[in-house]
N, C-alpha and C positions, 0 to 999 in steps of 0.2 A: 554395787547397789546392795542395800540391805533389805531383806524381805522377812515377813513373818509367815511361816508355813501354816496353812489351814488344814492340810492333810499330811500324812506320812508320805515322804518321797524317798524312794530307794536311792542309796548312795549320797543323800543330801542331808536328811534330818527327819525329825519326828514332828508331829503336830505341836504347834505353839512355840517352836524353836525360832530364834532369830538368827538367820544365816546370811553370809555374803555370797553373792553370785555375780556372774558377769551380766552386764546390762541386757544384752540380747537374749540370754537364757531366761531372765526374769520377765522382760517385757513381751517376748514373743511366744513363750511356752508356759511358764508357771502362772502368771497372772491371768492370761486369757482362758486357761483350762481350770481356773478356780482352785489352784493348788496353793496359792500364796497371795498375800497382799503386801503393798509397800509398807515398810517400817517407818512411817512418819510419827510425829509426836502423839497425835490423837489415837492412832492405832496401837502404839505402845502403851498408852494409858488404859485403853480398852482391854488389851491383853493382860495387863497387870491386875485389873479389876476382875476379869474372868478367872484368872489363876487363883486369886484370893477367894472368890466364891467357890470355886471347884475344890480348893483345899478344905474349906469349911464343910462342904457337903461330904467329902471323903472322910473327914474326922467324925462327922455325925454318923455316917454309915458304919464305920469301924466300931464306934461306941455301941450302936444298936446290935451289931453282930456279936460283940463280946457279952452283952447282956443276955441275948438269946442263947448263947453257948452256955452260960451259967444256968439258965433255966433248963436246958436240955440235960446238963450233967446231974441236976438235982431230981429230975423227973424220970423214974423208971417206966418203960413202955411195955405193956403186956399185949401180946398178939395171940389170939386163939385160932388154932388151925386143926384140921382133921389129922389124926394120927392113929397108928395101930398100937397094939399092946406093948410092943417092944420099944416104943418111943420114937419110931421112925415116922416122919410126916409125909403126907401125900402132897407132892408138889414142892414148893419152896416159899419162903417168906420174901416178898418183893418190897421194893421201896414204896410202892403204892400202899401196901398194908401198913408199913411203918408210918407213913404220912397220915393215913386215916386214924391210926391209934393216937398219934400226937394231936390231931385235930380234936379227938374225943377228950383228950386231957387239957385242951384249951391252948395249945401251942400250934401256930400255923407255920409249917415249913414245906417248901416246894419239894415234891418227890425227886426232882431232877438234881438236887444238891445232895441227896442222901446216897451213900454207897454202903453195901453190905455184902459180905462174902456169902456163899451159898449156905443156907441153913437147911439141914436135912434131918435134924432131930430136935426133940424137945430139950429145953434147958435155957441157960443164960448165954447170950451172945452179945457182941458189940457191933454197932453200926456207926458210921461217921457221917457228919454233915459238913460240907464246905460252905460256910456262911459268908465268907469274905476271902479275899486273896490271902490275908494274914491270919484268919481265924478258922480252925477246924475243930468242930465239937464232937464229943463222944456221946453216943446214945446207948444207954444200957437197955438191952432188949431181952425180955423174958417171954419165951415161946412156951405156951401151954396147950394142952389138948382141948379141943372144942367138945362140948357135951351135947 
């Protein structure tokens, strides 16, 4: 019996895979538990259409992520923090601070995708934003003393 997996199934396959299983396993376990559907002609056509639409959406998301990465590379971000005379800052620069500075510059990036090493002094630093599985953008960060 051929089935189309609706969810990932351990030791069998991943979502949207067409696999062969024994009749009893398919009819008594996979189909009643909504893990799979029978791979007939209409379900195969529907799967093909869904895969085509999903590929188009993924390509669009990748293009948007690359465009945003270019914007981030071109836009230096300035964060003002309290610091002493020696250039040591009180506290640290967080991803929320970077996201707010980017928002002020007109670029919206979620703070959860931004990573930054601990910033303990004034100067130029680099933060990273993982915008897509394949796209990691570099953010130039300029930390200055607040007045």
